[in-house]
RODO-2510 file (C-alpha; in nm, 4 decimals, decimal comma):
residues 208
     n   res          X          Y          Z
     1     m     2,6779    -5,6827     0,6386
     2     a     2,5787    -5,3422     0,4982
     3     d     2,6520    -5,1668     0,8301
     4     s     2,9972    -5,3252     0,8584
     5     y     3,0778    -5,2117     0,5038
     6     i     2,9795    -4,8540     0,5919
     7     k     3,2142    -4,8616     0,8916
     8     q     3,5002    -4,9502     0,6565
     9     l     3,4268    -4,6365     0,4530
    10     m     3,4439    -4,4031     0,7519
    11     a     3,7414    -4,1707     0,7902
    12     d     3,8970    -4,0700     1,1204
    13     h     3,6590    -3,8559     1,3299
    14     e     3,3772    -3,9277     1,0842
    15     k     3,0425    -4,0371     1,2251
    16     v     2,7123    -4,1392     1,0719
    17     i     2,4217    -3,8983     1,1194
    18     l     2,1499    -4,0678     0,9142
    19     i     2,1069    -4,3883     0,7132
    20     t     1,8022    -4,4429     0,4973
    21     r     1,6962    -4,6409     0,1917
    22     r     1,4539    -4,6228    -0,0956
    23     h     1,0930    -4,6128     0,0129
    24     w     0,9378    -4,9489     0,0978
    25     l     0,6939    -4,9054    -0,1941
    26     m     0,9895    -4,9469    -0,4305
    27     l     1,0659    -5,2835    -0,2717
    28     a     0,6979    -5,3826    -0,2787
    29     s     0,6699    -5,3007    -0,6493
    30     a     0,9908    -5,4920    -0,7228
    31     i     0,8773    -5,8143    -0,5526
    32     f     0,5059    -5,7933    -0,6417
    33     f     0,5316    -6,0118    -0,9540
    34     e     0,7460    -6,2726    -0,7778
    35     s     0,5033    -6,2831    -0,4831
    36     v     0,2020    -6,3355    -0,7110
    37     l     0,3838    -6,6070    -0,9053
    38     i     0,4778    -6,7902    -0,5853
    39     l     0,1163    -6,7775    -0,4639
    40     i    -0,0107    -6,9109    -0,7975
    41     i     0,2342    -7,2013    -0,7889
    42     l     0,1458    -7,2819    -0,4270
    43     f    -0,2249    -7,2730    -0,5153
    44     a    -0,1678    -7,5058    -0,8111
    45     v     0,0319    -7,7430    -0,5905
    46     s    -0,2464    -7,7473    -0,3316
    47     i    -0,5086    -7,8315    -0,5967
    48     a    -0,2907    -8,1051    -0,7443
    49     l    -0,2175    -8,2519    -0,4019
    50     i    -0,5739    -8,2484    -0,2708
    51     n    -0,7738    -8,3381    -0,5799
    52     l    -0,5507    -8,4851    -0,8461
    53     m    -0,2623    -8,6463    -0,6600
    54     i    -0,0260    -8,5659    -0,9477
    55     y     0,2997    -8,6156    -0,7632
    56     p     0,5357    -8,5536    -1,0605
    57     f     0,3666    -8,2152    -1,1149
    58     i     0,4014    -8,1344    -0,7459
    59     a     0,7725    -8,2106    -0,7508
    60     f     0,8190    -7,9992    -1,0649
    61     a     0,6200    -7,7109    -0,9083
    62     y     0,8389    -7,7065    -0,5989
    63     i     1,1464    -7,6803    -0,8215
    64     l     0,9781    -7,4127    -1,0342
    65     i     0,8985    -7,2023    -0,7280
    66     l     1,2708    -7,1551    -0,6667
    67     i     1,2944    -6,9192    -0,9669
    68     p     1,0672    -6,6408    -0,8339
    69     l     1,1896    -6,7074    -0,4785
    70     v     1,5542    -6,6496    -0,5722
    71     s     1,4540    -6,3398    -0,7723
    72     m     1,2633    -6,2055    -0,4712
    73     i     1,5587    -6,2594    -0,2369
    74     k     1,7838    -6,0796    -0,4881
    75     d     1,5467    -5,7787    -0,5003
    76     i     1,5289    -5,7634    -0,1198
    77     l     1,9065    -5,7764    -0,0807
    78     e     1,9564    -5,5069    -0,3449
    79     w     1,7004    -5,2832    -0,1732
    80     y     1,8575    -5,3391     0,1688
    81     n     2,2106    -5,2666     0,0460
    82     h     2,1129    -4,9550    -0,1516
    83     q     2,1652    -4,6988     0,1217
    84     y     2,1733    -4,3212     0,1455
    85     i     2,4049    -4,2016     0,4220
    86     i     2,4777    -3,8648     0,5789
    87     t     2,7891    -3,8231     0,7917
    88     n     2,9401    -3,5169     0,9539
    89     m     3,1721    -3,4848     0,6509
    90     r     2,9871    -3,6090     0,3421
    91     v     2,6765    -3,7616     0,1898
    92     m     2,7052    -4,1082     0,0337
    93     q     2,5116    -4,3495    -0,1821
    94     t     2,6078    -4,7184    -0,1660
    95     a     2,4660    -4,9963    -0,3796
    96     g     2,5343    -5,3609    -0,4634
    97     v     2,5330    -5,6873    -0,2701
    98     f     2,8661    -5,8399    -0,3733
    99     n     2,9974    -5,5810    -0,6204
   100     k     2,9813    -5,2494    -0,4363
   101     s     2,9305    -4,9035    -0,5828
   102     v     2,9890    -4,5919    -0,3721
   103     i     2,9171    -4,2331    -0,4753
   104     d     2,9886    -3,9590    -0,2232
   105     s     2,9891    -3,5825    -0,2121
   106     s     3,1784    -3,3749     0,0408
   107     l     2,9478    -3,1493     0,2416
   108     e     3,1948    -2,8673     0,1875
   109     k     3,1347    -2,8861    -0,1894
   110     v     2,7555    -2,9071    -0,1743
   111     n     2,6211    -2,5930    -0,3427
   112     d     2,2507    -2,6640    -0,3597
   113     v     1,9945    -2,9333    -0,2816
   114     k     1,6850    -2,9939    -0,4935
   115     m     1,3949    -3,2047    -0,3690
   116     v     1,1157    -3,3300    -0,5964
   117     q     0,7994    -3,4962    -0,4636
   118     s     0,5070    -3,6038    -0,6788
   119     f     0,1513    -3,6186    -0,5473
   120     f     0,1937    -3,9837    -0,4518
   121     g     0,5396    -3,9021    -0,3169
   122     r     0,3878    -3,6540    -0,0722
   123     l     0,1094    -3,8989     0,0080
   124     f     0,3432    -4,1889     0,0875
   125     n     0,6429    -3,9745     0,1971
   126     y     0,9042    -4,0442    -0,0695
   127     g     1,0823    -3,8326    -0,3282
   128     d     1,4012    -3,7547    -0,5198
   129     i     1,6939    -3,5585    -0,3787
   130     e     1,9384    -3,3995    -0,6235
   131     i     2,2632    -3,2681    -0,4781
   132     l     2,4502    -3,0074    -0,6832
   133     t     2,8203    -2,9943    -0,5993
   134     a     3,1336    -2,8117    -0,7056
   135     s     3,3151    -3,1418    -0,7685
   136     e     3,3766    -3,3091    -1,1046
   137     l     3,0749    -3,5313    -1,0401
   138     g     2,8490    -3,2254    -1,0618
   139     t     2,5268    -3,3837    -0,9381
   140     n     2,4377    -3,6736    -0,7119
   141     l     2,0813    -3,8021    -0,7524
   142     f     1,9054    -4,0021    -0,4814
   143     r     1,5832    -4,1479    -0,6239
   144     y     1,2693    -4,2586    -0,4380
   145     i     1,4250    -4,1898    -0,1001
   146     g     1,2101    -4,2450     0,2080
   147     d     1,1305    -3,9323     0,4131
   148     p     1,3180    -3,6921     0,1811
   149     i     1,2430    -3,3892     0,3983
   150     l     1,4236    -3,5444     0,6955
   151     f     1,7148    -3,6390     0,4696
   152     k     1,7413    -3,2876     0,3249
   153     t     1,7219    -3,1079     0,6593
   154     s     1,9709    -3,3499     0,8205
   155     m     2,2175    -3,2887     0,5373
   156     l     2,1805    -2,9109     0,5502
   157     n     2,2221    -2,9126     0,9294
   158     a     2,5373    -3,1256     0,8950
   159     k     2,6731    -2,8837     0,6329
   160     e     2,5994    -2,5880     0,8595
   161     r     2,7798    -2,7519     1,1528
   162     l     3,0734    -2,8263     0,9227
   163     s     3,0866    -2,4609     0,8143
   164     d     3,0853    -2,3579     1,1807
   165     g     3,3752    -2,5936     1,2510
   166     d     3,1665    -2,8349     1,4591
   167     n     3,2265    -3,1536     1,2622
   168     g     3,3886    -3,3791     1,5185
   169     r     3,7436    -3,3189     1,3968
   170     p     4,0108    -3,1752     1,6274
   171     r     4,0022    -2,7988     1,6528
   172     y     4,3069    -2,5750     1,6526
   173     a     4,3307    -2,2774     1,8861
   174     v     4,5300    -2,0912     1,6191
   175     s     4,4418    -2,0938     1,2497
   176     i     4,6695    -2,2902     1,0197
   177     p     4,7885    -1,9856     0,8170
   178     v     4,8957    -1,8198     1,1428
   179     m     5,0806    -2,1346     1,2484
   180     i     5,2631    -2,1421     0,9138
   181     e     5,3606    -1,7767     0,9570
   182     e     5,4995    -1,8522     1,3035
   183     l     5,6970    -2,1447     1,1620
   184     d     5,8354    -1,9172     0,8915
   185     q     5,9560    -1,6732     1,1570
   186     l     6,1316    -1,9590     1,3362
   187     r     6,2939    -2,0559     1,0033
   188     r     6,4156    -1,6999     0,9473
   189     k     6,5668    -1,6908     1,2957
   190     g     6,7455    -2,0193     1,2260
   191     i     6,5621    -2,2070     1,5011
   192     i     6,4349    -2,4641     1,2504
   193     s     6,5877    -2,5661     0,9187
   194     e     6,4384    -2,5123     0,5735
   195     s     6,3567    -2,8823     0,5380
   196     e     6,1854    -2,8892     0,8798
   197     f     5,9813    -2,5828     0,7864
   198     l     5,8691    -2,7345     0,4555
   199     e     5,7796    -3,0647     0,6206
   200     k     5,5714    -2,9010     0,8960
   201     k     5,4091    -2,6642     0,6460
   202     k     5,3054    -2,9582     0,4286
   203     d     5,1622    -3,1364     0,7334
   204     l     4,9589    -2,8298     0,8338
   205     l     4,8263    -2,7716     0,4819
   206     s     4,7043    -3,1328     0,4672
   207     k     4,4752    -3,0575     0,7639
   208     i     4,2855    -2,7835     0,5763
***
């Protein structure tokens, strides 16, 4: 479901380079309490069934176990759907199972990338990535990301390819300003009308 949602966000000629999530330790810490509670309830049910034969308690325990089980499933789904994505055009952060939240930053506007890894972050290979951009958003923080070094280098490589013009979008043999100048010459010679010139100029400027 998460992958199909990402495909809906893709623009023309945009392709995914890397998809990652928060480190698995974040999921483990989130479901640790629920897992312990489920084990305790199952142990209590086993004792009651083997030694005490308290069937009303057993029935109540099986109903009670649904609470931590549902909470665990919720944590797993939230972890799975919280994704960090690099494409050939931008870097995105998606979150939410039913209600979706998407934060993205254009690679063209990325000014700097800051990576922070604690001692345990280096030990278990997780960390925080802070993206500084020239957009109104300013910063985009990716917390507890798995393999942050790979994420950072993949993003910087994608930005470099974008700067070099190798981003998967159609290339133009002649630069757009030159094409506009040639159109203007055709307008001056009366080959195309003023309205045609303005329409084609607007179309070319939208491709920048």
